[in-house]
N, C-alpha and C positions, 0 to 999 in steps of 0.2 A: 468485606471483599472476599470473594470465594476464588479458589484456584483449582485448575484441572490440568493434568499433564496429558500431552499427546506424545507418546514415546518418551525417549530420554531427553530430547533436546528442544522441545517446544512446551512452553507454559502459557496457559490462558488464564488471565485474571479478569474477573468481572467486578467492576467498580460501582460503588453506591447501590443504586437500584437495579444494576445489571444491564443498563442500556448502553454503557460504554465497556467494550471488551478490549482487553490488552493482549495481543499476541506477542509474547516475549520469546525472542531467539535466545536459546539457553544452552549453547555449546562453548563455554568459555575457554576450555583447554585448546580449542582449535580456532579461536576468534570467530566463532560462528560460521566457519567454512561449511558449505552445504554438502553434506554427504548424501548418499542414497537414502539412508535411514531418516535423516533430517528432512529431506525433500518430501518423503512420504508423510511425515508428521505435520509439516506445514500444510500440505494438501488436505490432510484429514481434519486439521483444526479449522481450516477455511470452510470446508464443507459443512462442518458442524455449526460454525458461526453464521454462515449464510442461510442455513435452514432455521435458525432460531429467531422467531419473530420479536422476541424481547430485545434483541441486539439492534441498536440504531447506528452505532459507529464502532469501527475497529481501529485501534491504534497499534501499530507495529513497532516494537521496541527491542532493545538488546540488553542482556544482563552483563555484557562484557564492558569493562571500564574504558577500553581503548579502541573498540571497534563496534560498529553496527553489524557488519558482515563482510568478510573478505572475499566472498564469492564461492565458486565451486571448490570442493575438496580435491586439490590437485594431487595430494599424496595418494588418495584413493584412486584417482584417475590414472596415476602412473602405473598402477598394477593391472589396469584393464586391458584385455584383448579388444580387438575391433568388435567382436561379437558382444562382449560385455558392454561396450560403449553404446552399441545399438540398443541393447536391452534396457540400459539405464536412461536413455533419452526421454521416453515418455514419462518416466518417474520424475526426472528433473523438471520437465516442462510443467508437470502437474503442480509443482510448488508455486511457480510464477503465475500460471493462469489461475491458480486458486486465489491468490491475492488480487489479481487483476479483475477477476469476475465476481468478487464479493458484491452483493447487490446494495450494500449500504456504504456511506462515505467512509473513506479510509485515510488515515494520517500516519506518516512515517516519522519516527523520532530518531534523528541521525546524529551520532557523535563519532569521532575517530574515523577509522577506515570504512568506507562503503564503496567497495570496488567490484567490478565485474558483476557477477550475479547478485552481490550484495546491493550494488547501486540499482540493479534491475528490480529487486524487491521494492526498493524505495520508489522507483519510477512507476511501479505498478499501482502505487497509492495515488489518491487524489491530491493530497497536499503533503509537502515535505518540510518538516521543521528541523532545523539543524543548529548546533552550537558551533563556536569558533574553532573547535578541534576537528571538525568534519573535513575529510579528504575524500572526494568522489571521483569516479572515472570508470571508463570501460576499456581496460587494457588488453582485451582478448587477443588482438592481432599480434601482440608482442610475444605470445606463446603459441602462435600458429593456428588459432581458431578465430571465430567471430562471436560477438554477443549472441547468446542463445536463449536468453530469458526475456526477450522482447525489446532489448536495447536498441536495435537498429530501427525499430518502429516507434517506440515510445519517446526516445530522445529527440528526434526531429519534430515530433508533435509538441514538444516543449520549447525547443530553441531554434527551430528552423533547420532545413536540410543542410545548408552550407556549414553552419556552426556544428551540427551533429557530425558531419563528415570530418571536419577538422579534429574534433575530439576523439572520434573512433579511429581515424587513420593514424593519428600521432600516438594513441594509447596513453595520453598524458593524464596525470593526476591533477585535480583542481582543488585548491584549498577553499575554505568556507567563504571568505570575502568575495573572491572572484566567482565562486559558484552561485552566490546570491545575485551578483551583478548580471551573470549570464542567464539566470532563471533556472539553473540546475536544482536549486532549492528555493523554497518559497518564503520561509520565515527564518530569520537568524536571531537567535536568543542568546542570553548570557551563558557562559561556559557551565556545563553541568546541569542545565535546566531544560534540555531538549525533551526529555520524557515528561517532566512536570508540565511544561507548556503545551506539549502535544496532547496530553490527557485533558488539560483545561480546555483546549480548543475543541477536542472531541466532546467534552461536556456541554459546551455552548451549542454545538451542532445537535447533540442528542436531546436538547430541550425542545426541539422543534418536532413537527409531525412526522412520525415514522413512515406513514404512507407518502407524505410529501417528499421526504428525504430519498426514499427508494425511487420514486417517480422522477425526481429532479436528476438523480444520478443517471438513470436510464436515458433520459432525454439528452443529457450532456454527452454521454458516451456514444450513443447511437448517432446523434446529429453531427458530431464533430467530423469535419472533412467532407460533409455533404454540401451541395450547393444550397443557397439560402432557402429556396422554395421547398426542397426536400426536407431540410432541417426543420422548417416550420411545421411541416406535416408530422414529423416525429414529435415535436413539442406538443402539437395539438392532441395527438394520441395519448401522450403522457398526461396532459391536462385532463382529458376526459376520464382517465383512469382514477383520478382523485377528486374530480369535481362533485361527485355524488357520494363521496365516502363519509363515514362517521367522523373522521378527522376534520374534514372540511366543515361539517356542521358544528362540531365542537369548537373549532378555531374561530369561526364567525361569532358564535354565541359568547365565547370567552372575551373576545375583543369588545363586544357591545356591553358586556356585563363588567368590564374592567377587572378581570381576574385571570389567573394563570390557567391555561387550558389543561384539561385532564384527557390526554389523547387515548381514544379507544384502540387505535392502531389498526383500523379497518375502514 
C-alpha cells in the first residue's frame, strides 16, 4: 500500500495493485470539518485520482473514530466577512464537485457523524456503506443557510422530493437504522467495519473492466432523470464507447477460455 498526502488534511492510499484508491479525510482535531484548506486538498486529490487511468474505484473514508465529516468549518466561517464568503464559495464547491465528478465508481465509508457538507460528500458517491454509529443529515437551515454541496439536488434523487423536503426543512439527524430504511445509506455493516467493507466492495468493483466501469458510470449519471428514450440514447453512446475496446475483446476471450481477464484498460 502506498500513501500520498494532499495538503495537511487529505491522505490518499492506494491498495493492492493500485486499482482501489482510498481518499481519507484526515483532520481529526476538527472531526474533519471542511476548512478552505481542506476543500482545496479534496479537490486536488480528486483531480489527481480522476486523471489516473490505473485507478478503477475510489473509496472515501475518515481517520476520525467518531465522525466521517461534520460539514463546513463553522469556526472558520464565523471569522469571514461577506467578501471572504464569496471568495471561498468556489473553493468549497470544488471539493464536492471533485468527488461527484470522479469518472470511476465511488464508495463512501461512513461512521459517526456525517452532517451537512459531510453528508454531501457521501451523497456525492455512488454507494454509501455505513455502520450502526452513523448519524446523517442536512441541518443547514438550522444555522441560516441551505445545503451548498449538492444536498438539495442529490438527496431527492436518492429518496424522492417529499422525503428530501422533510429532511432538509426539519434539519433533523437520522440514525443508521432509519437511514438505511429511507435509502440515505445503501449498505449497513457491523460496527467498526464500514471502512473494511467499503474497501472490499471497491475491490469487487475494481476486478471488472476499467473501460466498462467508467462507461457504465457515465451512462448512469447522464441518463438519470431523462425520459426513457433519451436515456437509452445515452446508454447506446456509452455502449459504443466500449464495444470495440481492448477490454471488450479481453473480456470475451477470458470468458470463453475460462480464465480471469487481464484488462488492458483501453
